[in-house]
C-alpha positions as a Markdown table, in Angstrom:
| # | Residue | x | y | z |
|---|---|---|---|---|
| 1 | Met | -21.0 | -8.5 | 29.0 |
| 2 | Lys | -20.2 | -6.3 | 25.3 |
| 3 | Ile | -18.1 | -4.1 | 27.4 |
| 4 | Thr | -15.6 | -6.5 | 28.1 |
| 5 | Lys | -15.6 | -8.0 | 24.7 |
| 6 | Leu | -15.2 | -4.3 | 23.2 |
| 7 | Val | -12.1 | -3.6 | 26.0 |
| 8 | Phe | -10.0 | -6.9 | 24.7 |
| 9 | Ser | -11.1 | -6.9 | 21.2 |
| 10 | Leu | -9.6 | -3.1 | 21.4 |
| 11 | Ala | -6.6 | -4.1 | 23.0 |
| 12 | Ala | -5.9 | -7.0 | 20.2 |
| 13 | Ala | -6.6 | -4.5 | 17.4 |
| 14 | Leu | -4.4 | -2.1 | 18.7 |
| 15 | Ala | -1.2 | -4.3 | 19.4 |
| 16 | Ile | 1.0 | -2.7 | 16.7 |
| 17 | Ser | 1.3 | 0.0 | 19.5 |
| 18 | Thr | 3.8 | -1.8 | 21.0 |
| 19 | Val | 6.0 | -0.5 | 17.8 |
| 20 | Phe | 6.4 | 2.5 | 19.6 |
| 21 | Ala | 6.8 | 1.0 | 23.0 |
| 22 | Asp | 10.6 | 1.4 | 24.7 |
| 23 | Asp | 11.5 | -2.3 | 25.3 |
| 24 | Lys | 14.8 | -0.6 | 27.0 |
| 25 | Ala | 13.4 | 1.5 | 29.8 |
| 26 | Thr | 14.3 | 0.0 | 33.4 |
| 27 | Lys | 11.2 | -1.4 | 35.4 |
| 28 | Glu | 10.7 | -0.5 | 38.5 |
| 29 | Lys | 10.3 | -3.6 | 40.8 |
| 30 | Ser | 6.8 | -4.3 | 42.6 |
| 31 | Thr | 6.7 | -3.8 | 46.5 |
| 32 | Ala | 3.3 | -6.5 | 46.6 |
| 33 | Lys | 3.7 | -9.1 | 49.4 |
| 34 | Leu | 1.8 | -11.9 | 48.3 |
| 35 | Thr | 1.5 | -14.5 | 51.5 |
| 36 | Ser | -2.0 | -16.3 | 50.9 |
| 37 | Glu | -3.1 | -18.3 | 47.8 |
| 38 | Val | -6.1 | -16.0 | 47.1 |
| 39 | Gln | -3.8 | -13.0 | 47.1 |
| 40 | Lys | -1.5 | -14.7 | 44.3 |
| 41 | Val | -4.6 | -16.2 | 42.5 |
| 42 | Ser | -6.1 | -12.2 | 42.6 |
| 43 | Tyr | -2.4 | -10.8 | 41.7 |
| 44 | Ala | -2.3 | -12.9 | 38.7 |
| 45 | Ile | -5.7 | -11.4 | 37.3 |
| 46 | Gly | -4.5 | -8.1 | 37.9 |
| 47 | Ala | -1.7 | -8.5 | 35.9 |
| 48 | Asp | -2.7 | -10.3 | 33.5 |
| 49 | Leu | -5.8 | -7.6 | 32.7 |
| 50 | Gly | -2.9 | -4.6 | 33.4 |
| 51 | Gly | -0.7 | -6.5 | 30.6 |
| 52 | Asn | -3.5 | -5.8 | 28.0 |
| 53 | Phe | -4.2 | -2.5 | 29.5 |
| 54 | Thr | -0.5 | -1.4 | 28.8 |
| 55 | Gln | -1.6 | -1.2 | 25.0 |
| 56 | Phe | -3.6 | 1.6 | 25.9 |
| 57 | Lys | -0.7 | 3.6 | 27.2 |
| 58 | Ala | 1.7 | 2.7 | 24.7 |
| 59 | Gly | 3.0 | 6.0 | 23.1 |
| 60 | Ser | 0.6 | 8.1 | 25.2 |
| 61 | Lys | 2.2 | 11.3 | 26.9 |
| 62 | Glu | -0.9 | 11.5 | 29.2 |
| 63 | Glu | -2.6 | 8.7 | 31.3 |
| 64 | Val | -5.6 | 7.0 | 29.3 |
| 65 | Leu | -6.8 | 5.3 | 32.6 |
| 66 | Asp | -7.4 | 6.2 | 35.8 |
| 67 | Leu | -6.8 | 3.0 | 38.4 |
| 68 | Asp | -8.7 | 3.9 | 41.3 |
| 69 | Ala | -11.8 | 4.5 | 39.3 |
| 70 | Leu | -10.7 | 1.1 | 37.2 |
| 71 | Ala | -10.3 | -1.1 | 40.9 |
| 72 | Leu | -13.4 | 0.6 | 42.0 |
| 73 | Gly | -15.7 | -0.7 | 38.8 |
| 74 | Leu | -13.8 | -4.0 | 39.7 |
| 75 | Arg | -14.8 | -4.2 | 43.0 |
| 76 | Asp | -18.5 | -2.8 | 42.5 |
| 77 | Ala | -19.5 | -5.6 | 39.9 |
| 78 | Tyr | -17.6 | -8.2 | 42.2 |
| 79 | Glu | -19.5 | -7.5 | 45.1 |
| 80 | Gly | -22.8 | -7.3 | 43.2 |
| 81 | Lys | -23.6 | -3.6 | 43.6 |
| 82 | Glu | -25.7 | -1.2 | 41.2 |
| 83 | Leu | -23.1 | 0.1 | 39.1 |
| 84 | Ala | -22.2 | 3.7 | 38.9 |
| 85 | Met | -22.9 | 3.8 | 34.6 |
| 86 | Ser | -25.4 | 1.8 | 32.9 |
| 87 | Glu | -24.2 | -0.7 | 30.0 |
| 88 | Glu | -25.7 | 2.2 | 27.3 |
| 89 | Glu | -23.5 | 4.8 | 29.0 |
| 90 | Met | -20.2 | 2.2 | 29.0 |
| 91 | Leu | -20.4 | 1.1 | 25.7 |
| 92 | Glu | -21.1 | 4.6 | 24.2 |
| 93 | Thr | -17.7 | 5.7 | 26.4 |
| 94 | Met | -15.6 | 3.0 | 25.2 |
| 95 | Lys | -16.5 | 3.8 | 21.9 |
| 96 | Lys | -15.2 | 7.3 | 22.3 |
| 97 | Phe | -12.5 | 6.3 | 24.0 |
| 98 | Ala | -11.4 | 3.4 | 21.2 |
| 99 | Glu | -12.0 | 6.5 | 18.5 |
| 100 | Asn | -9.8 | 8.5 | 20.6 |
| 101 | Leu | -7.2 | 5.8 | 21.0 |
| 102 | Gln | -7.1 | 4.8 | 17.5 |
| 103 | Ser | -6.9 | 8.6 | 16.1 |
| 104 | Asn | -3.5 | 9.0 | 18.4 |
| 105 | Leu | -2.0 | 5.6 | 17.8 |
| 106 | Lys | -2.4 | 6.5 | 14.1 |
| 107 | Lys | -0.9 | 10.0 | 14.4 |
| 108 | Gln | 2.0 | 8.4 | 16.4 |
| 109 | Phe | 2.2 | 5.8 | 13.6 |
| 110 | Glu | 2.9 | 8.3 | 10.8 |
| 111 | Glu | 5.4 | 10.3 | 12.7 |
| 112 | Ala | 7.3 | 7.0 | 13.5 |
| 113 | Lys | 7.0 | 6.1 | 10.0 |
| 114 | Ala | 8.9 | 9.5 | 8.9 |
| 115 | Lys | 11.5 | 9.2 | 11.7 |
| 116 | Thr | 12.4 | 5.8 | 10.5 |
| 117 | Lys | 12.3 | 7.0 | 6.7 |
| 118 | Glu | 14.8 | 10.0 | 7.5 |
| 119 | Glu | 16.7 | 7.8 | 9.7 |
| 120 | Ser | 17.3 | 5.2 | 7.1 |
| 121 | Lys | 18.2 | 7.8 | 4.5 |
| 122 | Lys | 21.1 | 9.5 | 6.7 |
| 123 | Phe | 22.6 | 5.7 | 7.6 |
| 124 | Leu | 22.4 | 4.8 | 3.9 |
| 125 | Glu | 24.2 | 8.0 | 2.8 |
| 126 | Glu | 26.7 | 7.8 | 5.7 |
| 127 | Asn | 27.2 | 4.0 | 5.2 |
| 128 | Ala | 27.9 | 4.7 | 1.5 |
| 129 | Lys | 31.1 | 6.6 | 2.2 |
| 130 | Lys | 32.7 | 3.6 | 4.4 |
| 131 | Asp | 36.0 | 1.6 | 3.3 |
| 132 | Gly | 34.9 | -1.7 | 1.2 |
| 133 | Val | 30.8 | -0.4 | 0.8 |
| 134 | Lys | 29.6 | -0.7 | -2.7 |
| 135 | Thr | 26.6 | 0.7 | -3.9 |
| 136 | Thr | 24.5 | -0.9 | -7.1 |
| 137 | Lys | 22.8 | 0.9 | -9.6 |
| 138 | Ser | 19.5 | 0.3 | -7.4 |
| 139 | Gly | 21.0 | 1.4 | -4.4 |
| 140 | Leu | 21.6 | -1.7 | -2.8 |
| 141 | Gln | 24.9 | -1.4 | -0.4 |
| 142 | Tyr | 26.9 | -4.5 | 0.2 |
| 143 | Lys | 30.7 | -5.4 | 1.8 |
| 144 | Val | 32.3 | -8.5 | 0.8 |
| 145 | Ile | 33.7 | -10.2 | 4.1 |
| 146 | Thr | 34.7 | -13.5 | 2.6 |
| 147 | Glu | 35.0 | -14.3 | -1.2 |
| 148 | Gly | 33.8 | -17.1 | -2.1 |
| 149 | Lys | 35.0 | -19.8 | -4.6 |
| 150 | Gly | 32.0 | -21.2 | -5.8 |
| 151 | Lys | 29.2 | -20.9 | -8.4 |
| 152 | Ser | 26.8 | -18.1 | -8.6 |
| 153 | Pro | 23.2 | -18.2 | -8.3 |
| 154 | Ser | 21.0 | -17.2 | -10.8 |
| 155 | Lys | 17.3 | -15.9 | -10.0 |
| 156 | Thr | 15.5 | -19.2 | -10.5 |
| 157 | Asp | 17.9 | -21.1 | -8.2 |
| 158 | Thr | 17.1 | -22.3 | -4.8 |
| 159 | Val | 19.8 | -21.7 | -2.2 |
| 160 | Lys | 21.0 | -22.4 | 1.2 |
| 161 | Val | 22.3 | -19.9 | 3.8 |
| 162 | His | 23.2 | -18.9 | 7.2 |
| 163 | Tyr | 22.1 | -14.9 | 7.8 |
| 164 | Lys | 21.1 | -12.5 | 10.8 |
| 165 | Gly | 19.0 | -9.5 | 9.7 |
| 166 | Gln | 19.2 | -6.4 | 11.8 |
| 167 | Leu | 17.6 | -3.1 | 11.9 |
| 168 | Ile | 20.3 | 0.0 | 11.5 |
| 169 | Asp | 20.2 | 0.3 | 15.3 |
| 170 | Gly | 21.5 | -3.2 | 15.8 |
| 171 | Arg | 18.8 | -5.2 | 16.9 |
| 172 | Val | 18.6 | -8.4 | 15.6 |
| 173 | Phe | 14.7 | -9.1 | 14.4 |
| 174 | Asp | 16.0 | -12.5 | 12.5 |
| 175 | Glu | 18.5 | -15.3 | 12.4 |
| 176 | Ser | 18.4 | -18.5 | 10.6 |
| 177 | Pro | 18.7 | -21.9 | 12.3 |
| 178 | Glu | 22.3 | -23.6 | 13.3 |
| 179 | Asp | 21.7 | -25.6 | 10.3 |
| 180 | Gly | 20.9 | -22.6 | 7.8 |
| 181 | Val | 17.9 | -22.4 | 5.4 |
| 182 | Glu | 16.9 | -23.1 | 2.0 |
| 183 | Phe | 14.5 | -21.5 | -0.2 |
| 184 | Pro | 14.0 | -20.2 | -3.9 |
| 185 | Leu | 15.8 | -17.0 | -4.4 |
| 186 | Glu | 12.9 | -15.7 | -6.2 |
| 187 | Ser | 10.8 | -15.9 | -3.3 |
| 188 | Val | 12.2 | -13.2 | -0.8 |
| 189 | Ile | 12.6 | -9.6 | -0.9 |
| 190 | Asp | 14.2 | -8.0 | -4.1 |
| 191 | Gly | 17.4 | -7.1 | -2.2 |
| 192 | Trp | 18.3 | -10.4 | -1.3 |
| 193 | Val | 17.8 | -11.5 | -4.8 |
| 194 | Glu | 19.8 | -8.9 | -6.7 |
| 195 | Gly | 22.4 | -9.2 | -3.9 |
| 196 | Leu | 22.8 | -13.4 | -3.7 |
| 197 | Gln | 23.3 | -13.0 | -7.3 |
| 198 | Leu | 26.5 | -11.3 | -6.8 |
| 199 | Met | 27.9 | -13.7 | -4.1 |
| 200 | Lys | 29.7 | -17.0 | -4.9 |
| 201 | Glu | 29.2 | -20.5 | -2.4 |
| 202 | Gly | 31.3 | -20.1 | 0.6 |
| 203 | Gly | 31.6 | -16.5 | 0.5 |
| 204 | Lys | 30.0 | -13.8 | 3.0 |
| 205 | Cys | 28.8 | -10.5 | 2.7 |
| 206 | Glu | 27.0 | -7.7 | 4.9 |
| 207 | Phe | 23.8 | -6.1 | 3.0 |
| 208 | Tyr | 22.5 | -2.8 | 3.5 |
| 209 | Ile | 19.2 | -2.8 | 2.1 |
| 210 | Pro | 16.7 | 0.5 | 1.4 |
| 211 | Ser | 13.5 | -0.1 | 2.4 |
| 212 | Asp | 12.2 | 0.0 | -1.3 |
| 213 | Leu | 14.2 | -3.1 | -1.7 |
| 214 | Ala | 13.0 | -4.7 | 1.5 |
| 215 | Tyr | 9.4 | -4.3 | 2.6 |
| 216 | Gly | 8.6 | -1.0 | 1.6 |
| 217 | Glu | 5.9 | 1.0 | 2.7 |
| 218 | Asp | 4.5 | -2.1 | 4.5 |
| 219 | Gly | 6.9 | -2.8 | 6.9 |
| 220 | Gln | 6.5 | -5.7 | 9.1 |
| 221 | Pro | 5.6 | -4.2 | 12.1 |
| 222 | Ala | 5.2 | -7.6 | 14.1 |
| 223 | Ala | 8.9 | -7.9 | 13.5 |
| 224 | Gly | 9.4 | -4.7 | 14.8 |
| 225 | Ile | 10.1 | -3.0 | 10.9 |
| 226 | Met | 8.7 | -0.3 | 10.4 |
| 227 | Pro | 7.7 | 1.2 | 7.0 |
| 228 | Gly | 10.5 | 2.9 | 5.2 |
| 229 | Ala | 13.4 | 1.1 | 7.2 |
| 230 | Ala | 16.5 | 0.1 | 6.1 |
| 231 | Leu | 17.8 | -3.3 | 7.1 |
| 232 | Ile | 21.2 | -4.9 | 7.6 |
| 233 | Phe | 21.6 | -8.6 | 6.9 |
| 234 | Glu | 24.6 | -10.8 | 7.0 |
| 235 | Ile | 24.4 | -13.6 | 4.5 |
| 236 | Thr | 26.8 | -16.7 | 4.1 |
| 237 | Leu | 26.1 | -18.3 | 1.2 |
| 238 | Asp | 26.4 | -22.1 | 1.9 |
| 239 | Lys | 25.2 | -23.9 | -1.7 |
| 240 | Val | 23.5 | -23.3 | -5.2 |
| 241 | Ile | 20.9 | -26.0 | -6.1 |
| 242 | Ala | 20.2 | -26.1 | -9.7 |
| 243 | Gly | 16.6 | -24.5 | -10.5 |
| 244 | Lys | 13.8 | -26.0 | -12.2 |
| 245 | Ala | 15.3 | -24.8 | -16.1 |
| 246 | Glu | 18.9 | -26.4 | -15.0 |
| 247 | Glu | 17.5 | -29.8 | -13.6 |
| 248 | Lys | 15.5 | -30.1 | -16.6 |
| 249 | Ala | 18.2 | -29.3 | -18.9 |
| 250 | Ser | 20.5 | -31.9 | -17.0 |
| 251 | Asp | 17.7 | -34.2 | -16.9 |
| 252 | Ala | 17.3 | -33.9 | -21.0 |
| 253 | Lys | 21.1 | -34.5 | -21.0 |
| 254 | Glu | 20.9 | -37.7 | -19.0 |
| 255 | Glu | 18.5 | -39.3 | -21.2 |
| 256 | Glu | 20.3 | -38.1 | -24.3 |
| 257 | Lys | 23.5 | -39.7 | -22.9 |
| 258 | Ala | 21.5 | -42.8 | -22.2 |
| 259 | Glu | 19.7 | -43.0 | -25.3 |
| 260 | Lys | 23.2 | -42.9 | -27.2 |
| 261 | Glu | 24.7 | -45.5 | -24.5 |
| 262 | Asp | 21.7 | -47.9 | -25.7 |
| 263 | Lys | 22.0 | -47.3 | -29.7 |
| 264 | Lys | 25.8 | -48.5 | -28.8 |
| 265 | Asp | 24.3 | -51.5 | -27.4 |
| 266 | Glu | 22.4 | -52.5 | -29.9 |
| 267 | Lys | 25.0 | -52.0 | -32.8 |
| 268 | Lys | 27.1 | -54.4 | -30.5 |
| 269 | Asp | 24.4 | -57.1 | -30.4 |
């Protein structure tokens, strides 16, 4: 049925609404008593449907669904009754619902983005005043936790690091595996590119990165990072791996050395 496809495609399209959900809210425990297999199957299907419908409710100050009418529609269709609305009426109703919902979510998103920018700005202003925190010309803030003693990477190097990424409220959104991670320094956000070049192998720093050196106006909503969000990264620089330019120079030196050895051997002969 076309209406079913519309409902679930709309739910998928509005997945970004979970950004506004309060995941710290305490959930009320269900009082349902399920004794038969049919009841359990029915409840599981209902819970699955309800989970999709929470996308519609997220961030809304008003109820968007009448659960009694929803249950009535489900029952009428299941029992094969003539429905109270034609398919054309249902499609038109859902199109209007989708338009209103998208407009509402867009407004909420813009409000959340403005709030995130303001909170990030305030955080960085206050953080810059703390002991041990340094600020570069670009606006990157950092604090040295452990001084390194090895070499510093260049922009073209590959590095191995351990890290933890947090939002300014302390929520962790990303973390390296136990054995760390390797990547070309040029492949990451600007705050990392600049910050890691300030470090030496074995060093550990905490970086406070403005949004324009992180994910900017796009953010990473799927990871919980709103547009305009400042980020905190705790990074340990484990190892600097030579970049392509250094590898070529090193290979050239080895070749030159080998050629000299060959010439010496020829003279001896």
